[in-house]
N, C-alpha and C positions, 0 to 999 in steps of 0.2 A: 113549809115544815123543815125542821132541822133534825138530823139524826139524834143529836143529844136530847131534844124534846121527846122524840119517840121512845128513846131508851128510858127516860124518866117516867114517861107515861106507862110503859110496859111494866116497869118495876112496881109502880104504884098500883097498877091494875092487878098484879099478882097478889100483893099483900093487902091492898085496900085499907092501909093504915099509914097516914101521912108521917107521923113521928118515926115509926119503925123503918119506913122506906128511906127517909132522909138519913137515918143512921147507917143503913146498908150502903147508900150511895156516898156516904161521907161528905154530905153537904148540909147546910143549915135548912131547917124546916121552911122558913119564908122563901128561900131560893127555889125549893121544890114547888111550893104552892104557886109562886109567880110564874114559873115555867109552864105549869099545867094551865094556868089562866090564859097565858099568851097563846098556847096551842089551841085552846077552846075558842079564843077570840079569832084566831087566824082561820080556823075551820068553820066558824059560825055555828057550832053545835055544843051541847053540854055533854061532857064525857063522864062526869061523876056527880052523884047526889049524896047528901048526908044521910046517914042511917044510924041514929043514936050517936055514939062516940066514934063510929067508923064512917067510911064512905063506901058506896057501891057503884058499880058501873051502870051507866044507862044502856039501853039497847044499842045506841050508836057507839058507846064506848066498848061494848062487847064485840061489835062488828070490827071496830078498828083494831082491837087487841088480836082478834083472829087473823086479820089480814097482814098485820106487821110481824106476827110471830115468826113465820118462815124467813122473812126478810132479815130480821135481827139475828136469827140463827145463822144465816149465811154470812152476815157481817162479822159475827163473832168467830165463825170458823175460818174466815179469810186469812188472819195472821198465820195460823197453823198450816193452812193449805199452801200459802205463799212460801213459807219456810221449807215445807216438804218439796215444793217445786224447785226452789233454789238449790236445795241439797241434791235433788236428782240431777239438775243441770250441771252441778259441779262434778258429776260422775260420768258425763257424756262429753267426749272430745269430738268436736265438729271440725272436720278436715275438708277443705275445698281443694281437690286434686285436679289441677289443670295441666300437669306435666309429670313425667316419671311415675306413672301410675303403677307399673309393675314392681318397681323397687320400693315404692311407698307402701304397697300392700304387704310386702315382706317385712318391713319395719313395724307395721301395725300388728302383725301376727306375733312377732317377737316381743314387742312392748307390752301387749296384752297379757302374755304369759308372765311377765314380771309385775304386773299391776292388776290383780284380780279385782273384779267389781267395776272396772272402767270399761265403758262401752264407747264405740266409735260410730259416728254418723258421717258417712262419706257423701259429698256432693261434688258435682262437676259443673259449676255454673259461674260464669264470669261476673254475674250480677249479685252473687251471694254476699251479704253484708254481715251475717251473724256467725261466721266461722271463727274458731279459735286460732287456726293455723291455715294458711294458704300456701300451696306449692304451684308455681308457675314458671314459665320460661321466657327468656328474652335473648336476643342476639348479643346484647351487651346491657347489663343492668348497672345503673349508677344509684347508689344508696342515697336517699334524701338526707340532706345535712341536718335538718332540724325536725325530722319526723318523730312521732311518738312511738312508732312501731319498731320492733326488733327484726333484723334481717340476718339471714345467713346465706351467702352466695358461693356457689362453687361452679367451676367451669369444666366442661367436658368437650373433647374433640368430636367432630362429626366425620365419620369415614364414608367412603363409597362402598356399598355392598354389591358384589358381583357374583354371579353363579360360578360354580365349579362343575366340570372343567371349562375354562375359557381362556383366551389369550390375556384378557385383562386380569384374571386371577393370579397370574404369574408375575405381575408387575410390583415393584417396590413402592411406587407412588404414581399419582396421575394428576394432571391438570384438569379441572372440571370442564374447561372449554372443549376438551376432547370428547366429551359426552353429549355434545349438542344434538347429535343425530340419533341418540339412543332413546329407547322406550323406558319410562320411569314407572316404578311402583311406589306409591306414596300413601301417607296418612291423609285423611279427609282435609279439605281445604280450610276448615274452621279451626283446626288444631294449631297450637303455637309453633310446634316444630315444623309443620308443613310450611307455614308462612316464612319462617326463618330460612328454610332450605330453598324456597322459591327465590328469596333474595340472593342467596349464594349463586344461583344460576343466572340471575340478572347481572350480578357482578361479573360473571364469566361470559356475558354477552349473548345469552339465549334464554328462551322461555322453555321450561321442561315439558316434554310431550308425555303427560301423565295418562297412561292407558288404563290404570286401575288404581282406585283409592279406597281405603278402608278405615274403619274406626279402630281396628285392632292391629297391634304389632305382629301378632301371630300370622295373620293373613299376608301382611307385607313380606315377612320372612319366607313363608311357604311359596309365594309367587316368584320371588327372586331365586330361591333354590330350584324352582322348576324351569329356570331360564326364560321366564316371560319378560323380564326386564331387569333394570338395575335400580338401586335406591340408596337412600341415606341411612346411616346406622350410628346412633350415639354411642360413645365409648363405654359408658357405665350403665346408664339407666335402662337399657333394653336387655341387659344380660348378654351372655355369649351365644352366638348362633352356632348351628351345626357346621363346624369348620370343614367337614367332609363334603359339604354341598354348597358352601358359600365362603367367599374370601372378603375380608375387610381391608381395603386399600387406602392408605393415607392420601389425602388431597393436598397437593403441593401449592395450588393456586386456585381460587383465593384462600385465605385463611378461614377454615370452616370450624367453628366452635360455637357453643351456646352457653349461657348462664342458666343454671337452675336456681330459683330463688325460693327460700323458705321464709315466710313472713309470719311473725307472732303478733297477733292483734291484741291491743290493750283496751279497746273501746268495749263498753257493755259488760255484761256478766260473763265471766270466763270459767271454763273448767279448771279445777284446782291443779290438775296435773298437766295442763297445757305447756307450762314452762319446762316441765321435766321431759315431755315428749320432744319439745323444740330442741333441748340440749342433746337428747338422745339422737335425733336426726343429725345434728352437727357432728357428733362423735362417729356416727355411722358413715357419713360421707368423708370425714377427715381421714378415715382409714383407706379411702379409695382415691382421693385427689387432693390437690392443694387449694385451700380456700382463698378467696379474694379478700 
């Protein structure tokens, strides 16, 4: 059975008049008759019988009409439903936030105030494939030369965060190798920044002794401020710590910095304002650092 056959059958079953149905369907009467005959032959049953100048449904025909009625209604409603779904999708910005979550949250709040009716869906998943924009971090990011995606990359320094008061908090700079015997407070090992900072320590000749790790920057900040250990602190994306309880010391060796990458995806169906938010993020960070 083909959908077109069922549509022709249903139209004829409603009117029970071949000529009138052919006119409604804008087809020739013989084409309608042949379609119904092919359907009857395929099913092996009689669907209509003559009744004077009209035709009427057989019991089998009435059963088929009742069964396909909801199916055809669903098919007829699909274009409208798909359009509504597409329109709704264009009002939802899907953001995959794998880095700089605090500052990205601030931009989302500000952007939403400027664009009423736009909703955000935030995910944190390295496997997400349907995001409009992804934010992630690398120690050094090289833009693909022939990629279809748009990227904006900015760089921030990584400082050593130490508690106050302490001897380290009075220093102008520090070599990371001098911290080899210190206790470290860090983000969880699966986080991009954690992996980058672990590599900094490897470059300095040691593996950090991480005595506490957390999924939140707030916990890291509080434990460093409580003199439990030292840690790394990004220049922009974590905001300013309480400078009465913590000091940020520049690291002289090795060079400690990271790239924050904002990626605008072009594959699939995308929110209408994704490009606007992408440009908004660029402007937001351009006011804070020099883009690459």
